[in-house]
C-alpha positions, 0 to 999 in steps of 0.5 A: 499500499502506497503513503497515498492510499493510507493518507486517503483512507484515513482522511476519506474514510469509507462508507457502509451501505446504510451510511451511503443510503443516509447521505443520499437521502440527506442530500435529496431532502436538500435538493428538495428544499432547494427546488421549493425555495427557487419555486417560491422566488420564482412565484414572488418574482412573477407577482412583483413583475405583474404588480410593477406592469400594472403600475406602468400601464396605469400610469400610461393613462394617468396624465400626472404620470411621467412627462412625454418623452420619457422612456416607456418600460 
């Protein structure tokens, strides 16, 4: 056995099947939480964007809105 193999075994160690299964389940749970958080952020972004677009549309017909020549969004 080489010195590298000894070092890797000591530092990394080996999992048995149960430990691999636990690690995989933890990672799957992490990915599920990340996916849920991403979906929530996407919904919040879409709602905020819709609110902003409603304000812009409302201001297009509002005479007190930005003066003519200002860039439209």
